[in-house]
C-alpha positions as CSV (number, residue, x, y, z in Angstrom):
1,M,-11.0,-6.9,-1.5
2,S,-9.6,-7.3,-4.9
3,V,-6.2,-6.9,-6.5
4,T,-5.5,-6.8,-10.1
5,V,-2.0,-6.5,-11.8
6,T,-1.3,-5.1,-15.1
7,P,0.2,-6.4,-17.3
8,Q,-0.8,-10.1,-16.7
9,E,2.0,-11.3,-18.9
10,F,5.4,-9.7,-18.7
11,H,7.7,-9.6,-21.7
12,L,10.8,-7.4,-20.7
13,V,11.2,-8.7,-17.1
14,L,10.8,-12.1,-15.5
15,F,7.9,-11.2,-13.3
16,D,4.8,-13.1,-12.2
17,A,1.5,-11.2,-12.0
18,A,0.0,-13.9,-9.7
19,A,2.9,-13.6,-7.3
20,I,2.6,-9.8,-7.1
21,E,-1.2,-10.3,-6.6
22,R,-0.7,-12.8,-3.7
23,V,1.9,-10.5,-1.9
24,A,-0.4,-7.6,-2.3
25,E,-3.3,-9.5,-0.8
26,D,-1.3,-10.8,2.1
27,L,0.0,-7.1,2.8
28,I,-3.6,-5.7,2.9
29,E,-4.8,-8.5,5.2
30,R,-1.7,-8.6,7.5
31,L,-1.2,-4.9,7.8
32,G,-4.9,-4.1,8.4
33,V,-4.8,-1.5,5.6
34,G,-8.0,-2.6,3.9
35,P,-10.5,-3.2,2.9
36,L,-9.7,-1.8,-0.6
37,S,-9.6,-2.6,-4.2
38,L,-6.1,-2.3,-5.5
39,A,-4.9,-1.9,-9.0
40,V,-1.1,-2.5,-9.5
41,E,0.3,-1.2,-12.6
42,V,3.9,-2.3,-13.4
43,D,6.0,-0.4,-16.1
44,E,8.3,-3.1,-17.1
45,T,10.2,-0.7,-19.6
46,T,12.3,0.9,-16.8
47,P,14.6,-0.3,-14.1
48,I,13.9,2.6,-11.9
49,A,12.6,1.8,-8.5
50,R,9.9,4.5,-8.3
51,I,6.5,3.7,-7.0
52,D,3.4,6.0,-6.5
53,L,0.0,5.7,-5.1
54,V,-3.2,7.4,-6.5
55,D,-5.9,7.1,-4.0
56,G,-9.3,6.4,-5.1
57,D,-11.5,3.4,-6.0
58,P,-9.7,1.3,-6.8
59,V,-6.5,2.5,-5.3
60,V,-3.9,2.6,-8.1
61,V,-0.3,1.8,-7.5
62,R,2.1,2.6,-10.3
63,A,5.5,0.8,-10.0
64,E,8.5,0.9,-12.3
65,S,9.8,-2.5,-12.5
66,G,13.0,-1.8,-10.4
67,A,10.7,-1.4,-7.4
68,F,9.9,-5.1,-7.5
69,E,13.2,-6.4,-8.9
70,D,15.6,-8.6,-7.0
71,P,18.6,-6.5,-6.4
72,K,21.0,-9.6,-6.9
73,R,19.1,-10.8,-10.1
74,P,18.3,-8.1,-12.3
75,R,15.0,-8.4,-14.2
76,H,13.8,-11.1,-11.7
77,L,10.9,-10.6,-9.4
78,S,11.7,-10.5,-5.6
79,E,8.7,-10.9,-3.5
80,A,10.5,-9.3,-0.6
81,S,11.0,-6.1,-2.8
82,V,7.2,-6.3,-3.7
83,A,6.4,-6.4,0.0
84,T,8.7,-3.6,0.8
85,S,7.7,-1.2,-2.0
86,L,4.0,-1.9,-1.9
87,G,3.9,-2.1,1.9
88,R,5.5,1.4,2.2
89,V,3.0,3.1,0.0
90,L,0.1,1.2,1.5
91,L,1.1,2.1,5.0
92,R,1.5,5.8,4.0
93,R,-2.1,5.9,2.7
94,H,-3.2,4.2,6.0
95,D,-1.3,6.7,7.9
96,R,-2.8,9.6,6.1
97,A,-6.2,8.4,7.2
98,H,-5.1,7.7,10.9
99,G,-3.2,10.6,12.4
100,Y,-1.1,11.9,9.4
101,A,-3.9,13.8,7.6
102,D,-1.9,17.0,7.9
103,A,1.2,15.4,6.3
104,P,2.3,17.3,3.0
105,A,1.6,15.4,-0.3
106,D,4.4,12.9,-1.2
107,D,5.9,15.2,-3.7
108,A,6.1,18.0,-1.2
109,L,7.9,16.1,1.6
110,T,11.6,16.7,2.1
111,L,14.2,14.1,1.6
112,A,14.6,13.8,5.4
113,E,10.8,13.5,5.9
114,Q,10.5,10.9,3.3
115,A,13.4,8.9,4.9
116,A,11.9,9.2,8.4
117,W,8.4,8.0,7.2
118,D,10.2,5.2,5.3
119,V,11.8,4.1,8.5
120,A,8.5,4.1,10.4
121,C,6.8,2.1,7.6
122,L,9.7,-0.5,7.3
123,G,9.8,-1.1,11.1
124,R,6.1,-1.9,10.8
125,L,6.7,-4.3,7.9
126,E,9.4,-6.1,9.9
127,R,7.2,-6.3,12.9
128,A,4.5,-7.8,10.7
129,G,6.9,-10.6,9.6
130,Y,8.3,-9.2,6.4
131,P,11.9,-9.0,5.6
132,A,13.4,-5.6,5.9
133,N,17.0,-4.7,5.3
134,R,17.6,-2.5,8.4
135,Q,21.1,-1.5,7.4
136,R,19.9,-0.2,4.0
137,W,17.3,2.0,5.6
138,L,19.7,3.1,8.4
139,Y,22.1,4.2,5.7
140,N,19.4,6.1,3.8
141,F,18.3,7.8,7.1
142,R,21.9,8.7,8.0
143,N,22.3,10.2,4.4
144,R,19.4,12.5,4.9
145,H,19.8,13.4,8.7
146,G,23.5,12.8,9.6
147,F,26.0,10.2,10.8
148,T,25.8,10.5,14.5
149,D,24.9,8.1,17.5
150,A,22.1,10.6,18.4
151,T,20.7,10.4,14.8
152,D,20.9,6.6,15.0
153,A,18.9,6.8,18.3
154,V,16.1,8.6,16.4
155,F,16.2,5.9,13.8
156,D,15.7,3.3,16.3
157,R,12.8,5.0,17.9
158,L,11.1,5.4,14.4
159,W,11.9,1.8,13.6
160,D,10.8,0.3,16.8
161,S,7.6,2.3,17.2
162,S,5.8,4.5,14.5
163,P,4.7,7.9,15.8
164,P,1.1,8.2,16.2
165,T,0.9,11.6,14.3
166,W,2.5,13.5,11.5
167,A,3.6,16.2,13.7
168,A,5.4,13.5,16.0
169,L,7.2,12.0,12.9
170,A,8.2,15.5,11.5
171,A,9.6,16.5,14.9
172,A,11.6,13.3,15.1
173,S,13.0,14.0,11.6
174,E,13.7,17.5,12.6
175,Q,15.5,16.4,15.8
176,A,17.5,13.9,13.9
177,T,18.5,16.6,11.4
178,L,19.5,18.9,14.3
179,F,21.7,16.0,15.9
180,G,23.2,15.5,12.5
181,R,24.3,19.0,12.3
182,G,26.0,18.8,15.8
183,A,23.2,20.5,17.7
184,S,22.0,18.8,21.0
């Protein structure tokens, strides 16, 4: 396993490449998503929180600096944000190889499907010992599926136990959407 971070020295944000590398190595080991070589490319010129993964050898993660930023201290690195952002894309990559091979490409996912998959990933991150802001992800899930108790119950199921297949995750997302529309 090898992890590289580019750039090694940041000028526009107060980030530490060694800290990003350390979090990435810990994620790969603790989540069991390796072995893999990982290249993390950080665009420090934008505060947007977009992060993308390109599978290959090495696996390349392109992160805009907002994805790793401390939400309470702009331009400062947050190791929790690094773990959350990197963990989500690494778990999605792992899922695609283990039961989610029929999942649409990331850019073809609906917003509801993205939110549901994020919930499943964040629940796993929390169970692995990483901090996860459950309320933030619940709010995002509700925005995509609806604000009902039944929708919240689907959120809880996804958070507490990831579906074993893409079909099961997509069905849970669709069920939550129906609940949000008032269908039972």
